[in-house]
N, C-alpha and C positions, 0 to 999 in steps of 0.2 A: 518874531510875532507877525501875524498876518495883517490884512487890511483892517483899517479902523472899524470898530463895532459901534456900540452905543456912544453918541456924542463924538468927542474927539479922541477918546481913549482907545488904544489898540485892543484888538480881540485876543485874548489869551486862550489858546487851544490846548485843552488838557487831555491827557491819556491816563487811563487807569491800569495799573498792573494788579491783577487779582480781583475780577469783578464778581466776588462772592456775595454772601448774605449781607454784610455790613453796608455794601454799596447799593443794595436794592431800594431802601427807603431812607435809611439814616443819612447817607452822604451823596450818592450818585445824582439824585435829582436836584440837590442843592446847587451843584455846578451848572446845571441847565436853567436854574431859576435866578442865577446871579448875572446882572447886566455886565457885560465885558468878558464873560467867560463862555467857552463852548466846550461841551464834552465830545471831543472829536474821535476818540478811539479808546477801545478797551482790549485788554489782553487776558487771555486764560489759556492754559495749555490744552484743555479740552475744547477743540474748535467748535463742536456742536453747542456746547454751553455758552461759549463766548458769542456765537452768532445768535443764539436765542436771547441773550441779554441785550445785544445790540439792536435786535429787531424790536424787542419790546420797549426799549428806552429811546429808540430813535437815534442811535449812535451810528454815524456813517462808516467807520472803519474798524476792522478787527485784526488783531495780531495773536499769534500763538506762541510768540517768542518775546520775552521781556526786553532783550537787547535790541530787537528790531523796533519795538515801540519807542524805546529811549532814543534811538538814533534817528527815528522818523523825522524828516525835516518839516513835516506839517504838524508836528507836536511841539508846543512851546514850553510845557510844564508837565510834571509827572506826579500822579498821586499813587502811592504804594500802599496797597490794601491786602497784602498777603500776611501769613503768620509771621511773628517777629523775628524768627531766626534767619529770615532771608532779607530783613530790612537793610542791614549794614551793606551787603553785597550790591543790592539794587541802588541804594542811595548813593554809594560811591561812584557807580556807573552814571547816575544822573548828574552828579557834580562834575565828573569828567566831561560830560556832554555840554555842560555850561547852562543847564536849565534849572529853574525853580523847582522845588519838590515839597510835597506834603507827605508825611509818613503816619500811618495809623499808629495808635498806641496799643500796648506799650511800645516805646520807641525801638527798643532792642533787648535781647535777653540779659545784657549786662551793662554796667556803667562804662566799662572800658569801650564797648561797641559804640555807645552814644557819644562818647568823647571823640572817637575817630570819625564818626559821621559829621558832627558838628564842626570839627576842625577842617574837614574836606570842603565844606561849603564856605566857611570862613575865609579860607585861602583864596577861593575863587570869587569872593564877595557876592555870593548868591544866597537868596533867602531859603531857609529850611524851616518849614512849618511842621507841627505835630498836631494830630487830631485830638488833643485834650480840649474838646469843644465846650466843656462847661465853663471855661474861662470866658466865653463869649455870649453865654445864655443870659437873657435878662433876669431870670430866676436868681441866679447866683450873684449877678451884679447888684441886685437889690440887697442882698446880704452884705456885700462889699460896701454899698453906700451907707448902710446902717453902722457898719464898723468905722467907716471914715468920718462920720458925722458925730461919733462918740455916743451913739444910742445906748450902749452898755458900758460906757467908760472905758478903762484900760482892760485889754483882754488878758485874762489870767490863764485859761486852759481851754483846750479843745479836746473833746473825747469822741470816739466813733466806734460804734459797735455794729458789726455785720455778721450775721450767721444765717445759714440756710442748710436744708437737707441735701444729701447726695442726689444727683439727677438720676434718671433712668439710664442715661448713657454711662454714668459713673458705675452704677450697680451692675450693668451688663459688661463693664470692663472693656467697652468699645473704644477704640482709638480716638483721642481728642488732643489737639496740640495744646490746649489750656492745661492738660494734666500731665504732659510729657516734660519730664525734668530737663531734657536737653533743650527744649524750646522755651519753657516757662518754669524755671527752677522753683518759684514760689507757688505754682499751680494757679488756682483761680485768683490768688493774691496778685499775681502779675497782671492779670487781665482786668480785674475788678477793683482791687485796692489802689491801683495806679491812678485812677480817675479821682478818688477822694484825696489822696496824698497830694497829687498836683493841684487840686483845688485849694487845699490848705495853705500851700506855698503862695498861691495867688492871693487869697483873702488875708493871709496873716504874715506874710513875708518870709524871708529865707530861713532855713533850718540850719543851725550850726552843729548840732550833734544828734545822733539817733542810734538806737540799738534795739535789740529784740531777741526773741527766741522763737523757734518754729520746729514742727514735728509733723509726722505722718501718723494720724490716729487710726484711720480706717483700713489702710493697706489695700485700698482699691486701685491705686496708681502710683507712679513713682515719684511725683511731685509732692511738695508739702500740702497739707490740708488744714493745719491749724497754726495760726501765727499770732503773736502778740508783740506790740512795739510801743516804744516811748521815744519822744523827740523834744528838742528845745529850739524855739524860734529865737532869731537874732533880737527880737523885741523883749525877750524874757519870758514870753508865754510858753507854757509847757503843753505837751500833747501826748495822748495815749490812744491806742486802738487795739482791738482784737477782732480777727477774722477767723471764723470756723465754718467749714464746708461739709460738716457731718453732723450737724445738730438736728433736733426733732422738728424744728419750724423755722420759718424765715423771719428775721428781725433786723431792722436797720435804723439807726438814729445818730445824728450828730448833734452835740451840744457845745456851744461856745459860751464859756462863762466869763463874765467881766466884772469889773469892781462895782458897777451900778445896774447889772441886769444880765440877761442871757438871751441867746438866740438858738432856736432848735430847727432843724430841717433834715431832710433825707437827701443823700446824694443820688439815689436812683428812683425813689418813689416820688410821684407828683402830689405829694401832700402839702398842706399849707406851710408857709414860713411862719414861725412863732417868735415874736419879740416880746420880752417881758422885762419891764423896767419900772421906774418910780411913777410913770404915767399909766401904768396898768399893763394889760395884756393885749396884744394885737396879733391877729392871724391874717395873712395875706396870701392869696392864691395867685401865682404867676405861672401861667400855662406855657409849656414848651411847644415849639413848632412841630408840625407833623414830621418833617424832614429835619431831624434834630441838629444836623450839622450846618443848617442854613446860615446862622449868624457867623459861625466860625468861617465858612466859605466866603461870606460877604466881607468879613475883616481881612481875608487874604487878598481879595480884590482891591480893597482900599490901601492895603499895604504895598501891593505891587505898583499902584498908581501914585504912590507918595502922599496919600491922603490921611495916613494913620500908621500906627505901629501895631502889629498883631501881637496879642497877649501870649500866645503859645508858639514858641520857636524851639529850635534845636537846643539852644542854651537853656531855656527853662525846663524843657523835658529831660535834659541831661541831669539837671539838679534833682528832679524828681527820682530818676533812676539811681542817683547816689544815695537818697534817703532810703529807697527800697532795698538796695544791696546792703546798707548798714543794718537795717532791721533783720534781713535774712542772715547776717553775719558773714557776707561774702567779701567784704572789704573792711 
């Protein structure tokens, strides 16, 4: 790491592999807004696009080769923001270079890949973070607080319904890694449902069993487009979900049922959190930050400085991948 930054903490210089859409607003600016972090370099194979990103975001260095960014002595940590089929290869290179790493979600296309990545960082005693940023958002930590204070008693069941119509890209059969079975076997389930399933593990504890069924109903692409799943938490709470990406309209709702009440919310929509129990009905609006990974990135800084433990690591994301592969019948 370089010369001290804010206070007595060393400045951690981050490099991004894959400065695409997800880094424009959701994540990239969060690294620049976090004390003790600097966004020092970006990499994209298209040099013109990389330089355009760097100029617009005030990033001093550009690479067109991922290996060069990883090996750069002026880069202390690496954020991998490429499609998931490249995550394992890049992450193993970062581990070999002895640098902390953050990987976009889903962590990798398979549970086996996630295990290999987590083990590589464990052996080097290096932190591996995964961008399941909902674990750090105040909105969902409010739900966690209600659960921990017993606002709905003992949790009995969690259910999640998410459905939406096919996009224009789907209907045009334009290539999209999210519907390429080699990259995302579950299609949009891998990209979208991973967020919610990871959140349920955070809110309700480990899952000990999971299963499901999946199919392709529309024939628009190779990956699955309709999935149903059930699971069992170690606490005894049950879970169920269904995800359909060919329905007539968009719908999404989570309900957690307890012995003394219920909590309703959306994983993706910024609708009010709803708590219903013996004291009545309460609706609470908790807004997300503009740069939605801000709290996630700040938690990484605290973790690296020894001031806290990040809630989303390679180990927690690997468990989420296990649940997903069980629902898809892959393990």
